[in-house]
Structure formats: structure tokens, C-alpha cells
Steps between C-alpha positions, in 0.01 A plus 500: 500500500637150556696443818793261478536315831866456595704363784833625629732248663758602758662170581206285603272799562230573245354849490176554303546799272131587545351397833155343540390813685616720216337285233161557666555873470613455141184312410288780650711765329466341157124469547480870581719598208307288254159618620414155631457621857130556429466122514581522871178524698648627825804593703488509880117519490238226535129478423286406801159525336300645211142602430394522136247749365404332171236756406668828595842657479654647814676825586640617834513329841537599864500296821324496835530302825221495758535489879472120499805459279313418181657643184317627192583607148304805387480442127407742226328345200366660186146441619534577871676440831570161658604413856688169512593308814867397461560388858564153358698593188446166329123545526404862426126569501288801406303642794313788337482649153370851433420560135546838341592703196693305235851647497856396421620683814420451867708596799452411866637621835390447863453696822399318817249234387389694193603454139495794257466413131513718189475434129607708200334527154240231451415316180268698273245220502479486879158591640629531859541853635841633597571406861716781639658332803344173615533457877470141625471395864726194525343406834182407311620225268200279579264775386681756280464857619629768265423844356597714201661827601454771234571844652421809291739778399460847357690503171574757229213701359296478818417138434475219753651158437510184712796269554426222252829318443870503589808311394665427835474571870727498805434529874780631721583421863275788616190365331499744209363358175668633183301456179720522189407549137132571554252681277513803734711803397820387319509168685765579763456376857170546681545461877241365747508422872389138556643466852225708667212314335607225255148469366467872423827649369555873558646706216823679596651648184663429164841507332426580139818624333538174305286203411625225732475140391592368844682605816639415840478709819687492830561769762289744298727467196332390178710329234287519189528332161419763236482250216412746223797720589745221580564647844547388857342781704571566869220696669467623859139424597526602866239767429247310291323815386825641362750228394845615388695349208860466624683310226463317171730275301468306176483122509700291248232425243282809542184312608511504880251232602528445875715591801593347835720629782776307680457428870768757591323764284821572307421327170200502269457215255305551177383299201455608139224296337647463151675215312849470643410745779704537816457470872697803617632621837514869597679660791246735664700576814573846354197637315714774348685228312278197435716266293480159336743261666427173316257332265425141409302303246452128474568270203696754296399505134152352552321834558295361788300775678516582874176599675482567875792499744461459879759515780519222759788564740812497280331339199285615210203286402380590151221380275677472167239399240631204294794453743254439783592603854860618555715545812791748508753546779506878556691520828764692303284707263806603297515139374162328462525123450223263392497205741171326424196473276198284431360488146124522545449538125600176321324588175658842445854633469675825414319829461124515533245586768440141604594321820551633852311821575535527878713363783434541873781391736376628839294214646599395856583152369751646255314347206478707182174554315538545124222559249564383147265650243433169325605236755327624816615541858830349615615450859880491500787482744850644454839425654622864502864394477738800510708562189878499476666820377848611400628854458791500257764766452718488187834676550840539337736266689790747467337836581195380694281734292150381403455361151182605315370311200632156594282217368435265789297179489446202725618160388193308618213738567339688207626847600716766335568869567733779396681663791383854579707818508607415857588143397204352686260223407240297686394137461214325677391138502214298646746215550808465716817343365827555320549688175764713332511854363651519150621856434636641172601852402707643218851567630481237776558130530177300552434432867322207666398542864343218696193606700258337737135608522385474864130502584400821676841664452607804300869424454768717338744370236796692355580424136855622437596509133862508384593746221647332193804729532595374845745215563403279211853367449509379860171320473554149640214379284735520205657183644173305511510213249230269361577156351423294303368759262319392276305312765270201472326421828730674747775758536749599770553849642839579652541801731826673604618445856406850616131433418475165680261526796351827373147563373459491123203481267486288187234567237433328168356717219391411150594706195183714541623610842235299687604362837484118492622434852665675793678383813673699774751289692833478675776438247715186517821430310310293243132449432343244273171605341269232363240639259235412244538808282396466140780529244594859420696801615463631858676749725629413845495821705691505831477790746735560794515812722322713241712381209357287221647292219336306218634184338351346188379144556429276205277198561516215248 
């Protein structure tokens, strides 16, 4: 959509119809709408270093810091486990590599100075045995010290089977290791004590109602991702020998991939690993009524796939396949707002299982470790800038009753919603600055309301719409005149005396109803508008105190 730059003259004063600040937002908005945003490599994130793995593709990543302040990336590769020194991000270097079964999947977690590593199904041609859980002493990086932990279990039919593989693991604050998606039983959550003796885990019990793809545990509450059932499961694991399933709820796309709990323990965030899948937020403060409160996906229409979400303070850090690493402001989980990303995957876009597999945001330095399947290990930094949010309420200006079904859009930012049954709507932005709500509804005059997005704020805006049956004959806008009309390179707008000094909005629309330009200003007796509009028919729409009028404008 072409934007016609105009100037309004009030005496010697020139007012730009679209400010420089707004035009930056417009450029970003048009890129998003046209699908060109993929060309952007980052927003509020910077690459500090990278380590390529030209011979092997990567999977998950975790982090570790020793007592001397050195930082390490614990990297899963298809052919083993790598420990990389990232203390100097611009110069990452591998310290030890432990080869193993060839597998697409590896997951890593730590307790004390030990790393615990699992893999899932290995390639059929692999000659390496299944590893169970690999335990690595990270205090022995000069001379690798590790073991394969393969405990045995009595299974159906009186048979005995050993732990050979698992999809994911988690270790809670009490030093309990949870092994998810293993070959034992239905693949629920095997639980082991690693706090007592990290080198020799002690079996405690199992939750086996569902196969769990992944999970998160805090305060003896397990939040499991039952991927095959599309469920978020909440399980009380206080008594490890007898865990209790307390609640389940469906996630948006029915393929619950991973879970992570907010710092205040009130919200669980999930991902669905499918094209166009969502990051979703669930209120778990009342387990009798676990409910979805918001969901978000990036690059609408591209079908990019989310993978693993993590919580860092009030932000979500998510590995997002071809999108790379993404940052979301989740301080208000009812309105998630993307505030940053780094595209680690320059050769892939849209749906597909390429790009960023893992993201680890918990290093003491604040640096983020991201593993890209094809591109290797990235060391990133993020600004973590809070989003700006607005809660809107659309009401009838005469009765004060909420208006449902109003179509509301923003003039600059690529956002649109229909007001809910209570008249509410919510808009979030990564960027501060001015904008305007444009509201339309059958039976009401169109309404333009100027708004200002403030970083870190959740402001409230009332959008009062005037019924078409109310006071139309007394509308002072009926006395607004435009001349000359037809216009060549300028036209004048004359306002009645009662409107002088009051706030009005002036919008220019083409015959397809597309907004060409918008300005909200204080009316003067006469305004002169210079323009470079192409010849054709336009509509000059003026709004004052909830009332709107349209005047045809012919440009020669």
C-alpha cells in the first residue's frame, strides 16, 4: 500500500501527516504483512559467537558454569555429547566430546557438577549400544570421566528390561531426575534420586498413566507434556511411589511438546510442535479449573514450528526452528508479546524441522545458548525490553453498554481484532509510540481513538461509538468544507468555530477503503494540505467527539 506523504499548514506551521517515527512502524508493518519480515535476521538480539559442526547435525543444549566462573555449553549432537567452553563467546572451543549412539534426539540436564544425557531412537545402521542415561563428571574435562546408567525393571510377562533410551529428562530443585518417554512401561516419568549420590541414581517410582514427551517439576508438582494425547498433565509427585494425576487440559494443536512453569507458579507455558503451532499460557492456580488464558504464534501464515519454551523471569525464551531463537514478554500472560528474535537458520523458512532445536537462557552471564540443527552452536545476547500493552473497551457512547462484534484495527501496527461479548480487546506491541484505533460496527459511526503504546505499561483505552440514530443533524462536522475540490497539489479544510482548538482526526482513504494517511491534531479555522496524491477519487474522513463525516475528494 503506497503512503502519500502530506503536510498540513496552519499559518507558518507545517505538520507532517505521517511522522518519521510512525513511518518506521509502517515499514515494519508492511514487511510483516507481505511476509518479508523473514528477511530480518534479528530484533533486540545479537550474536556473540558461533561454533559450526560441519559433519554432524545438532539437537538440544543445556548450560553449566563452574566454580571459577567459566561457562560451558552442553551440546547434543547426532553422534554424541560435546562440552564447549563459551566463557569468551567470540571464541567457543570444544573441551571434551563423548561419542555414542547415532540418534536425532539428545537431551541434557545438570545436577551439581554432573551432566545427565539421554538419547531416543537411534539410526538403524548404528552399531553403538543404547546408552540409557550417560552421567558425565564435569569436573574432569581434562580427562573425561563418564558412565552409562542402565537400570533394570521388571516388566509385563515376568520379563526384565533395562533403561535403554529416553526422549527427555528434567532435574528438579530437590535433585530428583525425571526420565520421560523411555522404553520402560508406557514411557511416562521414571524418577531417580541423584542428590544423595549423583554417580549412582536411586530409583524412586514412576508416573505411567500417559506417555510423556517432556515435563517440568517444581515443589513436587509435575507438569507433563502428553504429546500423543494432546494434554498438559498436572501430577502430584510428593509420594514418588504413588504419584497422583490432579488435572489435564488440551493444548491448542493437540500435540503437547514441552512445558515450563512461571516463576510465581501460577502459569504453565506449553508448545505444540506442529506447523503453525502455538505457545500457550495456562492458569494453574486452581487445578479444578485449569484454563488457557492466551496463545501466540510468530510470523502468522508461514506455518513455522515452535519447539521448546523456557521461562526466564518475566520472559519466554523459545527455540523456534526456522524462526531461530525467540523472546516473548510474558509478564502479563493474558497477552503474550514477541519482543525479540535471532534467526539462526538463514537457509530455511516456514514450516519444516530445520533450524533452532534448543535454547538455554540461564547462564550467569545472561548469554543465551542456541543449537541450530544445521548451523551449529550460537552464543546470543538479548535486550529483554518489556512490551507495551493496551486494554481496549468498546462501548455505546449513549448507554455505556459494551459493544460486541466491533471491528477494530490499528492504523500503523499490523493488528486487528473483533471486540468480545464484554466489548474488550487487547493489543500488544514490541515498540512504544503513537497509533490510533479504527473501530467500525453496523449501526454506529466509525470511531478513531488516538492511543500511545508505553513500554512496560498495560494501559486502558475506552472506545465510545456513537449510534447512527443519535444527534446526526447537530453534527458540527456537517459544516466542514474542503476546497478547491477537484484538487491539484493542495486543498483547504475549513472547520466551524465550535471545533477550533479541539482534537480531530483526518484520514484519507482510496476507493478500496484502504487508509492512505492519518493525522490526529488540534483543529484550526483553516488548514492547507499539500499532497502528492495520484489523480483519482479519494475520501476525506474527519472524526470529532465520536462523530465522523466523509467528503469526496477528487484529485486531478
